[in-house]
N, C-alpha and C positions, 0 to 999 in steps of 0.2 A: 466197315464193309470189306469183306474178303475179296481178293481179286488175284487172278493169274491170267496173264496174256503175253503174247509175243507180237511185238510191233517192229517190222523191218529187221527181224533177226535179233532184236533186243528183248530179253525176257524180263517181265515185270511181275513181282509177287508182293502182295500185301496180305500177310496171313492173319491180320487182326491182332488180338492181344490175349495171352493166356492168363494174365493177372488182373487187368483192369479193362475189360472190353467196354466200348462206348455204346450208348443207346441200349437197344434190346438184343444186341448180338451176343451169342454164346461165346465163352472163352474158346480160343482156337490157336493153332500153331501151324506152321508150314513145314513141309518135307520136300527137299530138293534132292533128286536122285539122278546121277549120271552113270549110265551103264558102260561096259567095256568098249562099246563102239562109239561112245561120245553122245548117245541119245540122252536128252535131258527131259525129265518128267517132274512136274510140279503138282503137289497135292496139298490141299488145306484140310486139316482135321479139326472139326468142331467137337468140343467136349460136351457131354450131357449134363 
């Protein structure tokens, strides 16, 4: 199960698995980006 969230300023990301996904989930990976001002963006990319 893919997941991204922020709880009380703590960022949590579970991007799944690119090699051996569980259940019926598609293979996936996470991308964490921090821009020049320190803004954090989390994205999960599911492969086809």
